[in-house]
Each structure stands twice: as structure tokens, then as C-alpha cells.
C-alpha positions in Angstrom: 26.2 -41.2 21.6 26.5 -37.4 20.4 27.0 -34.4 22.5 25.6 -31.1 21.3 27.3 -28.1 23.0 25.4 -24.8 23.2 23.7 -25.1 20.0 21.2 -22.6 18.9 17.7 -24.3 18.5 17.5 -24.1 14.9 21.1 -25.7 14.5 20.1 -28.4 16.9 17.0 -29.2 15.0 19.0 -29.6 11.8 21.8 -31.7 13.7 19.3 -33.9 15.2 17.5 -34.6 11.9 20.8 -35.2 10.2 22.0 -37.7 12.9 18.8 -39.4 13.0 17.0 -41.4 15.9 19.5 -44.4 16.2 22.3 -42.1 17.8 21.5 -40.8 21.2 22.0 -37.1 21.9 23.1 -35.3 25.2 23.1 -31.5 25.4 25.3 -29.3 27.4 24.2 -25.8 28.1 27.7 -24.3 28.5 31.3 -25.3 27.4 32.7 -26.0 30.8 30.0 -28.4 31.6 30.4 -30.1 28.1 34.0 -30.6 29.1 33.2 -32.3 32.3 30.3 -34.4 30.4 32.9 -35.9 27.8 34.5 -38.2 30.3 31.4 -39.4 31.7 29.2 -39.7 28.6 32.0 -40.7 26.3 30.4 -39.4 23.1 31.6 -40.5 19.7 30.6 -37.2 18.1 30.9 -33.7 19.6 29.0 -30.9 17.9 29.5 -27.3 18.9 29.6 -23.9 16.9 32.8 -21.5 16.7 30.9 -19.0 19.0 32.2 -21.0 21.9 35.1 -19.2 23.6 38.5 -20.4 22.4 39.6 -21.7 25.8 36.3 -23.9 26.0 37.0 -25.1 22.4 40.6 -25.9 23.1 39.4 -28.0 26.2 36.7 -29.7 24.2 39.2 -30.6 21.5 41.5 -32.1 24.3 38.7 -34.0 25.8 37.6 -35.4 22.4 41.3 -36.4 21.8 41.5 -38.2 24.9 38.3 -40.2 24.6 38.6 -40.8 20.7 35.5 -38.6 19.9 35.2 -36.7 16.6 34.6 -33.2 17.2 32.9 -30.7 14.8 32.8 -26.8 15.2 30.1 -25.5 12.9 30.3 -21.9 11.5 27.7 -19.5 13.1 25.1 -18.7 10.5 25.9 -21.8 8.3 22.9 -22.8 6.2 21.2 -26.2 6.9 22.5 -27.9 3.8 26.2 -27.1 4.9 25.4 -28.5 8.3 23.7 -31.7 7.0 26.9 -32.2 4.7 29.4 -31.5 7.5 27.4 -33.9 10.1 26.9 -36.5 7.6 30.7 -37.0 6.9 31.3 -36.7 10.8 28.6 -39.3 11.6 30.3 -41.7 8.9 33.7 -41.3 10.7 32.4 -41.3 14.3 29.8 -44.3 13.7 31.4 -46.6 10.9 
């Protein structure tokens, strides 16, 4: 399972295509909701952008550590190839 946190539609599309259909995806519309969802959904991969407020990023990082999830923060405006490369590496680690 992967958790996408407040991703713009174009980034969400690239992430979904990169991850593929074999990994389920849950989406959170805000960082606070995502932090609560981590303990319930138990994703192995969390994907968010650095646009998320620092406090919410820190809470997500703590939740990821607590559950053993791999977390990736994408740079706003990153191109599709960069996102694909970053996510391919993260998927390889989170879903060996």
C-alpha cells in the first residue's frame, strides 16, 4: 500500500503510473489526515511534496519511522523523469 499526501494531479498521475497497478494507493487531502491514516492504513510507501508545512512533514516522518514506511518528499516542480527515478528507487526499497 502507498499513501499519496496532497499531491497535485499531474504529480499524482506520474506517481500512479510509476508505482503500477499491483500496489494499492490511498490518498490524503491534507497532512494532518495523512498522519492519522498512517497508523490505520500502514502504508509501506508515503509520497508527499515539500510544499507540505514543516510541522506536518515532521509528523509524517515520525509516523513513517513508527510503522517502518519509506517516505519520499518530492520537490515542487520536479519533472516527470525525476519523479519516476525517485519513485522507482523508493518502490524497490519499500516493496522488495
